[in-house]
C-alpha positions in Angstrom: 27.8 12.1 17.9 26.0 8.7 17.9 23.8 8.1 20.9 24.8 5.4 23.3 22.5 2.2 23.3 20.3 1.8 26.3 19.1 -1.3 28.2 15.3 -1.9 28.3 15.2 -0.6 31.8 17.0 2.5 30.8 14.5 3.0 28.0 11.6 2.7 30.5 13.3 5.2 32.8 13.8 7.6 29.9 10.2 7.4 29.0 9.2 8.0 32.6 11.5 11.0 32.9 9.7 12.5 29.9 6.3 12.1 31.6 5.2 8.8 30.0 2.9 6.9 32.4 2.5 3.1 32.8 -0.7 1.3 33.9 1.4 -1.8 34.5 5.1 -1.1 34.3 5.9 -4.8 34.9 4.7 -5.7 31.3 6.6 -3.0 29.6 9.9 -4.9 29.4 8.2 -7.7 27.4 6.9 -5.3 24.8 10.2 -3.4 24.5 12.1 -6.7 24.1 9.9 -7.6 21.1 9.0 -4.2 19.6 11.9 -1.8 19.3 11.8 1.5 21.1 12.5 3.3 17.9 9.6 1.6 16.1 7.2 2.6 18.9 8.5 6.1 18.6 6.3 6.7 15.6 3.2 5.9 17.6 3.9 8.1 20.6 5.2 11.1 18.6 1.8 12.8 18.7 1.5 12.3 22.5 4.3 14.8 23.0 3.5 18.4 24.1 7.1 19.4 23.5 8.6 17.6 20.5 12.0 19.3 20.9 12.6 18.0 24.4 10.4 14.9 23.9 8.1 15.6 26.8 4.8 13.8 26.9 1.5 15.4 27.7 -0.2 14.5 30.9 -2.3 11.3 30.5 0.1 9.7 28.0 0.2 6.0 28.7 2.6 3.4 27.4 -0.3 0.9 27.0 -2.1 3.3 24.7 1.0 3.3 22.5 0.9 -0.5 22.4 -2.8 -0.4 21.5 -2.1 2.0 18.7 0.7 -0.2 17.4 -1.6 -3.3 17.5 -4.3 -1.3 15.7 -1.9 -0.4 13.0 -0.5 -3.9 12.7 -4.0 -5.3 12.1 -5.0 -2.4 9.8 -1.9 -3.1 7.6 -2.9 -6.8 7.3 -6.3 -5.9 6.0 -4.9 -3.3 3.6 -2.3 -5.7 2.4 -5.0 -8.3 1.5 -6.9 -5.7 -0.4 -3.8 -4.7 -2.4 -3.0 -8.3 -3.1 -6.4 -8.6 -4.9 -5.6 -5.5 -7.0 -2.2 -6.9 -7.9 -3.5 -10.2 -9.1 -6.4 -8.6 -11.0 -4.1 -6.1 -12.7 -1.7 -8.9 -13.8 -4.6 -11.1 -15.0 -6.3 -8.3 -17.0 -3.0 -7.1 -18.6 -2.2 -10.7 -19.7 -5.6 -11.4 -21.0 -6.4 -8.3 -23.0 -3.0 -7.6 -24.4 -2.2 -11.2 -25.3 -5.4 -11.7 -27.2 -4.7 -8.6 -29.3 -0.9 -8.4 -29.6 0.2 -12.0 -29.0 1.8 -14.0 -26.2 5.0 -11.9 -26.1 3.5 -8.5 -26.2 5.5 -7.3 -23.2 8.6 -7.5 -25.5 7.1 -5.4 -28.3 8.7 -2.0 -28.1 6.0 -0.5 -30.4 3.5 -0.8 -27.6 5.5 1.3 -25.2 6.3 5.0 -26.1 8.9 5.7 -23.4 11.8 3.8 -24.7 14.0 4.3 -21.6 11.3 2.8 -19.4 10.9 0.0 -21.9 14.7 -0.7 -21.9 14.8 -0.6 -18.1 11.9 -3.0 -17.9 13.4 -5.4 -20.4 16.6 -5.5 -18.3 14.6 -6.0 -15.1 12.3 -8.7 -16.4 15.1 -10.7 -18.0 17.0 -10.6 -14.7 14.0 -11.7 -12.7 13.2 -14.5 -15.1 16.8 -15.8 -15.1 16.9 -15.7 -11.3 13.4 -17.1 -10.7 13.0 -20.4 -8.9 9.3 -20.7 -9.9 8.9 -24.2 -11.3 6.9 -23.1 -14.4 9.8 -20.7 -15.3 12.4 -23.3 -14.7 10.5 -25.9 -16.8 10.0 -23.3 -19.6 13.7 -22.8 -20.0 14.4 -26.5 -19.7 11.9 -27.2 -22.5 12.4 -24.1 -24.6 15.9 -22.7 -23.8 15.9 -20.3 -26.8 12.4 -18.9 -26.4 11.0 -16.2 -24.2 8.3 -17.1 -21.8 4.7 -16.2 -22.8 3.3 -13.2 -20.9 1.2 -15.4 -18.7 4.4 -16.9 -17.4 6.6 -13.9 -17.4 4.4 -11.5 -15.7 3.8 -13.9 -12.8 7.3 -13.1 -11.5 6.8 -9.3 -11.6 6.2 -7.3 -8.5 3.3 -4.9 -8.2 5.7 -2.0 -8.7 7.0 -3.5 -12.0 3.4 -4.3 -13.2 2.3 -0.7 -12.4 5.2 0.8 -14.4 4.5 -1.6 -17.2 0.9 -0.6 -17.3 1.7 3.1 -17.1 4.1 2.8 -20.1 1.6 1.1 -22.4 0.6 3.5 -25.2 -2.4 5.6 -24.2 -4.0 5.1 -27.6 -4.3 1.3 -27.1 -8.0 0.6 -26.3 -7.0 -2.3 -24.1 -5.4 0.2 -21.6 -8.7 2.0 -21.0 -10.6 -1.3 -21.1 -8.6 -2.5 -18.1 -9.2 0.8 -16.3 -13.0 0.4 -16.9 -12.9 -3.1 -15.4 -11.5 -1.4 -12.3 -14.3 1.1 -12.3 -12.5 4.0 -13.8 -13.3 5.8 -17.1 -9.7 6.9 -17.8 -6.5 4.9 -17.5 -4.7 8.0 -16.2 -6.3 7.6 -12.8 -5.6 3.9 -12.5 -2.0 4.5 -13.4 -1.7 7.2 -10.8 -3.4 5.2 -8.1 -1.3 2.1 -8.8 1.9 4.0 -8.1 0.7 5.1 -4.7 -0.8 1.8 -3.9 2.6 0.2 -4.7 4.2 2.6 -2.2 1.7 1.6 0.5 2.2 -2.1 -0.4 6.0 -1.6 0.1 5.5 0.2 3.4 3.4 -2.7 4.7 5.9 -5.3 3.4 8.6 -3.7 5.4 6.4 -3.5 8.5 6.2 0.3 8.3 3.5 2.4 10.0 0.3 3.4 8.2 -1.3 5.2 11.0 -0.7 8.9 10.8 1.5 8.3 7.7 2.2 11.1 5.3 1.9 9.9 1.6 4.9 11.4 -0.1 4.0 11.0 -3.7 1.1 12.8 -5.4 -1.7 11.0 -7.3 -4.6 12.1 -9.4 -8.3 11.9 -8.5 -11.1 11.4 -11.0 -13.8 14.0 -11.3 -16.1 11.2 -12.4 -16.1 7.4 -11.9 -18.4 4.6 -12.8 -19.7 4.5 -9.2 -19.3 7.3 -6.7 -16.3 7.2 -4.4 -16.3 10.4 -2.3 -18.7 13.3 -2.5 -15.9 15.7 -2.7 -12.6 16.1 -4.6 -9.8 15.5 -2.1 -7.1 18.3 -2.4 -3.4 17.7 -2.4 -3.1 18.2 1.3 -5.9 15.7 2.0 -4.2 13.2 -0.3 -1.2 13.2 1.9 -3.1 11.1 4.4 -4.3 7.5 4.1 -8.1 8.0 3.9 -8.4 9.0 0.2 -6.1 6.3 -1.2 -7.7 3.7 1.2 -11.1 4.7 -0.3 -9.6 4.2 -3.7 -8.3 0.7 -2.7 -11.8 -0.2 -1.4 -13.4 1.1 -4.6 -11.1 -1.0 -6.9 -11.9 -4.1 -4.8 -15.6 -3.4 -5.2 -15.2 -4.0 -9.0 -12.6 -6.8 -9.0 -13.8 -8.7 -6.0 -17.6 -8.3 -5.5 -18.7 -9.6 -2.2 -15.4 -9.0 -0.4 -15.4 -8.4 3.3 -12.6 -5.8 3.4 -14.9 -2.8 4.4 -16.5 -4.8 7.1 -13.1 -6.0 8.4 -12.0 -2.3 8.6 -15.1 -1.2 10.3 -14.9 -4.0 12.9 -11.2 -3.1 13.5 -12.3 0.5 14.1 -14.9 -0.7 16.6 -12.4 -2.9 18.4 -10.0 0.1 18.7 -12.5 2.8 19.1 -10.0 5.1 21.0 -7.8 5.4 18.0 -7.9 9.0 16.5 -8.9 8.2 12.9 -8.6 11.9 11.9 -4.8 11.4 12.2 -5.2 9.2 9.0 -7.2 11.9 7.2 -10.7 10.5 8.0 -13.0 13.5 7.8 -16.0 14.1 10.0 -18.9 11.9 8.7 -16.6 9.7 6.6 -18.9 6.8 7.2 -21.5 8.5 5.0 -19.2 8.8 2.0 -20.5 6.8 -1.0 -17.8 4.1 -1.0 -18.1 3.6 2.8 -21.9 3.4 3.1 
């Protein structure tokens, strides 16, 4: 049966009955009026010593939950900025390298894409997005050239990172431009860039929907290179380790080192960790001595 809704005071009383403590209970209603009880649940889950009966361990404070929530909110903003740089660079490199070799409308050339179903699905998606786009350059294109497809430098600007990632993955592996793009991201093989991009898209979508990254389990698998142009980690993270944020965050940082030299992303992350030094980073897969890993030095 569906649970009955509770007032904010009833929510506070429920937490107290489960051994949640409050340093200043008078401030709790404000937080619960602006951050839902259910959203905060993901941040207090690990504080429970009995997850069946939802009982909190001694010393579990509501204010610590809010601190953890604020840490994660700021962390997501930094990661989102890092992913945005990757998205823009991927779009730019695909347009540049493939247009110079295969022409302005290469994204419509089925011979470049071996998986015909993916190609067909992509064609349907991009034509829908182009027809529904309110971007001025797309509107002007169809006003001036109603019977012509937009060039790739116009068309790909309306694609999401997810669509760009799938488009890159479906490019024929034999095309030298595909590996050229990967190398400009610091990887010897396009296989790893393709794999990373799918997971980075997942993280981007979690952030876009204000989901939690702290203590998040990464549900899809991705490959990890045994060699890269510059060292990333001094170990090969196994599948279990890749279920946490640390390895893919290291990958995001690594890609930014190549496409955006001089960025401040790492320093922003380190400053955030200093500001919230009570946050248990190991819950995100950060290993002991992670600061000494090559990409984090």
